[in-house]
C-alpha positions in Angstrom: -53.7 -61.1 18.8 -55.6 -58.2 17.2 -58.7 -58.8 19.6 -56.5 -57.7 22.5 -56.1 -54.1 21.2 -58.4 -51.3 19.9 -56.9 -50.0 16.7 -53.3 -49.8 15.8 -50.2 -50.0 17.9 -48.0 -46.9 17.9 -44.2 -47.5 17.8 -42.2 -44.4 18.1 -45.1 -42.5 16.8 -45.6 -44.8 13.8 -48.6 -46.8 13.4 -48.1 -50.5 13.3 -50.4 -53.6 12.8 -50.6 -55.4 16.1 -49.5 -58.5 14.6 -46.2 -56.7 13.4 -45.6 -55.0 16.6 -42.3 -56.4 18.1 -39.3 -55.4 20.2 -35.7 -56.5 19.5 -34.4 -59.5 21.4 -31.1 -57.3 22.0 -33.2 -54.6 23.6 -32.4 -54.4 27.5 -36.0 -53.7 28.0 -36.5 -57.5 26.9 -33.2 -58.8 28.2 -33.0 -56.9 31.6 -36.4 -55.5 32.2 -34.8 -52.0 31.8 -37.3 -49.5 31.0 -40.6 -48.0 32.3 -44.4 -47.8 31.7 -47.6 -46.1 32.3 -51.3 -47.2 32.2 -53.9 -44.6 31.7 -57.7 -45.1 31.8 -59.7 -43.7 28.7 -63.2 -42.7 29.0 -64.7 -42.1 25.5 -61.2 -41.1 24.2 -60.3 -38.8 27.1 -57.2 -40.4 28.8 -57.8 -39.5 32.7 -55.1 -37.0 33.9 -52.9 -38.0 30.9 -50.5 -35.0 31.7 -49.9 -36.5 35.2 -49.1 -40.0 33.8 -46.8 -38.7 31.2 -44.9 -36.4 33.8 -44.4 -39.6 35.9 -43.2 -41.4 32.9 -40.9 -38.5 32.4 -39.6 -38.8 35.8 -39.3 -42.7 35.5 -37.3 -42.2 32.1 -34.9 -39.6 33.6 -34.1 -41.9 36.5 -33.3 -44.6 34.1 -31.4 -42.2 31.8 -33.5 -43.0 28.9 -34.3 -39.9 26.6 -37.9 -39.2 25.7 -39.6 -37.1 23.3 -41.1 -33.7 24.4 -44.3 -34.2 26.5 -46.2 -32.5 23.9 -45.2 -35.0 21.4 -46.2 -37.7 23.9 -49.5 -36.1 24.5 -50.2 -36.0 20.7 -49.4 -39.7 20.5 -51.7 -40.5 23.4 -54.5 -38.6 21.8 -54.2 -40.5 18.7 -54.1 -43.9 20.4 -57.2 -43.0 22.6 -59.4 -42.1 19.6 -62.9 -42.0 20.9 -62.8 -45.3 22.8 -63.1 -46.6 26.5 -60.1 -48.6 27.5 -56.6 -48.8 29.1 -54.0 -47.0 27.2 -50.5 -48.5 27.8 -47.1 -46.8 27.3 -43.9 -48.8 27.3 -40.5 -47.3 27.0 -37.6 -49.7 26.4 -33.9 -49.2 27.3 -32.5 -49.7 23.8 -29.8 -52.1 22.4 -26.6 -50.4 23.9 -26.4 -50.1 27.5 -23.4 -47.9 27.1 -25.9 -45.3 25.3 -29.2 -45.8 26.8 -32.2 -45.1 24.0 -30.0 -46.5 21.2 -32.9 -48.1 18.8 -35.2 -48.2 21.7 -39.0 -48.4 21.4 -41.6 -46.2 22.7 -44.8 -48.3 22.3 -48.5 -47.3 23.0 -51.7 -49.2 22.5 -55.2 -49.2 23.8 -56.7 -52.5 25.4 -60.3 -53.1 25.9 -61.4 -52.7 29.5 -61.0 -56.0 31.4 -63.6 -57.7 33.5 -63.1 -56.2 37.0 -64.9 -57.4 39.9 -66.9 -55.0 41.9 -65.5 -56.4 45.1 -62.1 -57.8 46.0 -60.6 -60.4 48.3 -56.9 -59.8 49.1 -54.3 -62.2 50.4 -51.5 -60.9 52.7 -48.0 -61.3 51.1 -44.6 -60.5 52.3 -42.6 -58.4 49.9 -39.0 -58.6 50.6 -38.2 -56.8 47.2 -40.3 -53.7 47.9 -38.1 -50.7 48.6 -40.2 -50.1 51.9 -38.7 -46.8 52.8 -35.1 -47.6 51.5 -33.8 -45.3 48.8 -32.0 -46.6 45.6 -31.2 -45.1 42.2 -34.6 -46.0 40.9 -36.8 -45.3 44.0 -40.0 -44.0 42.6 -39.6 -44.9 39.0 -42.3 -47.2 37.5 -40.1 -49.6 35.9 -40.7 -52.7 33.7 -39.2 -55.0 36.2 -42.6 -56.1 37.8 -41.8 -60.0 38.0 -42.0 -60.2 41.7 -45.4 -58.2 41.8 -46.8 -60.4 39.4 -45.7 -63.5 41.2 -47.4 -62.1 44.3 -50.5 -61.7 42.4 -50.5 -65.2 40.9 -49.7 -66.5 44.5 -52.7 -64.8 45.9 -54.9 -66.2 43.2 -53.8 -69.7 43.5 -54.8 -69.4 47.1 -58.3 -68.3 46.2 -58.0 -64.5 46.4 -58.3 -62.0 43.8 -54.9 -60.3 44.6 -52.5 -59.4 47.3 -51.6 -56.7 50.0 -47.8 -56.5 50.2 -46.2 -56.0 53.7 -42.9 -54.6 54.2 -39.8 -56.2 56.1 -41.0 -54.8 59.5 -44.7 -55.8 58.8 -45.6 -52.5 57.5 -48.8 -52.3 55.0 -47.4 -51.0 51.6 -49.7 -51.3 48.6 -51.2 -54.0 46.1 -48.9 -55.4 43.3 -50.7 -52.8 40.9 -52.7 -50.6 43.2 -52.9 -48.3 46.3 -54.5 -49.3 49.3 -56.7 -47.3 51.7 -59.2 -48.0 54.7 -61.7 -46.4 56.8 -61.7 -46.2 60.7 -64.3 -44.0 62.3 -65.0 -42.1 59.2 -61.3 -41.3 58.6 -59.4 -42.6 55.7 -56.0 -44.0 56.4 -53.5 -44.8 53.6 -49.6 -45.7 53.6 -47.6 -42.7 53.3 -45.3 -42.1 50.3 -42.4 -42.0 52.7 -42.6 -46.0 52.5 -41.7 -45.7 48.8 -45.0 -46.8 47.4 -45.8 -45.8 44.0 -46.9 -42.1 43.8 -50.3 -43.3 42.2 -52.4 -40.8 40.0 -55.6 -42.5 41.2 -54.4 -42.2 44.8 -53.8 -38.4 44.2 -57.4 -37.9 42.4 -59.0 -40.0 45.5 -57.4 -37.3 47.9 -58.9 -34.6 45.7 -62.2 -36.2 46.0 -62.1 -36.7 49.7 -61.2 -33.0 50.0 -64.2 -32.0 48.1 -66.3 -34.3 50.2 -64.9 -33.1 53.6 -63.5 -36.6 54.4 -60.3 -36.6 56.5 -57.2 -38.5 55.1 -54.3 -39.4 57.2 -51.2 -40.9 55.9 -48.6 -42.9 57.9 -47.0 -46.0 58.8 -49.3 -48.8 59.5 -49.1 -52.6 60.4 -51.5 -55.3 59.4 -53.4 -54.9 62.6 -54.4 -51.3 61.7 -55.6 -52.7 58.4 -57.5 -55.7 59.8 -59.3 -53.7 62.4 -60.8 -51.1 59.7 -64.3 -50.4 59.1 -63.9 -50.4 55.4 -61.0 -51.3 53.0 -60.7 -50.2 49.4 -58.2 -50.2 46.5 -57.2 -47.3 44.1 -56.0 -48.2 40.6 -56.2 -47.0 37.1 -58.2 -49.9 35.9 -60.2 -50.8 39.1 -60.9 -47.1 40.0 -61.9 -47.1 43.7 -63.3 -50.5 44.6 -64.5 -52.1 47.8 -62.5 -54.9 49.4 -64.6 -57.5 51.4 -61.8 -59.5 52.6 -58.0 -59.3 53.7 -56.7 -62.7 54.6 -59.4 -64.2 56.9 -60.7 -60.8 57.9 -64.0 -59.8 56.2 -65.4 -56.4 55.5 -68.7 -55.0 54.4 -68.8 -52.4 51.5 -69.0 -49.1 53.5 -70.6 -45.8 53.0 -67.2 -43.7 52.9 -65.9 -46.1 50.1 -69.3 -45.7 48.2 -69.0 -41.8 48.6 -65.2 -41.7 47.4 -66.2 -43.9 44.3 -69.3 -41.8 43.4 -67.1 -38.7 43.8 -64.3 -40.2 41.6 -66.8 -40.9 38.9 -68.1 -37.4 39.2 -64.4 -36.0 39.0 -63.6 -38.3 35.8 -66.9 -36.7 34.2 -65.8 -33.2 35.0 -62.3 -33.6 33.7 -63.2 -35.6 30.6 -66.1 -33.0 29.4 
């Protein structure tokens, strides 16, 4: 268990040995998946765009009706957990033990995981995602909730078919995102990506990629696209906290070569991280 984390686990700001870290079986985070989470990439102890991640955590918690400490307190806890290490800093907020009074005896859990092995190139299966909001609004539209079961199932199904992960399609065949990443592709030197109007996650890495593209003079277009748009691209790439910007070399049966625009974006992203982490 302890080899899955670097340092202690923080529960409501208190250091806990990883082997003793637990959530109540009566917590609706456990019972109903009612809660929210974030994941931040740490580079030598600097959590990349931690403020943006914590702001999104705050929005998620607000939509769920779960109270949080002040962001300054969360930032202090984040710095404590990050230490001086590389890794993935995970934050989980549970709903608590009383659905009538959200946040009662709940847990805010932070810990740092070692970086997993990440392929340099990805092969993605195409998976229909009837559970995705796909442009429809609900009480929790835009929240990054603990209820990620369908997304995980899509990844597992794709891996069972020999792929690394999945591309999620909406009810009318619109390309959305991956289970845990944003998606982009290049056609004629222009980057295309699904619009936030599709209710895809407002990704921090996607936002940083836009910043990089602007600096490099690369045009980005957001819109509603179908699978044919994706499969006809010159290059395809993913954007995520853990995987950063990575080449996609296959989507279903379509094959792609790692391309120059994705390579530029990836290099620019690393330069952005270095600037903001120094």
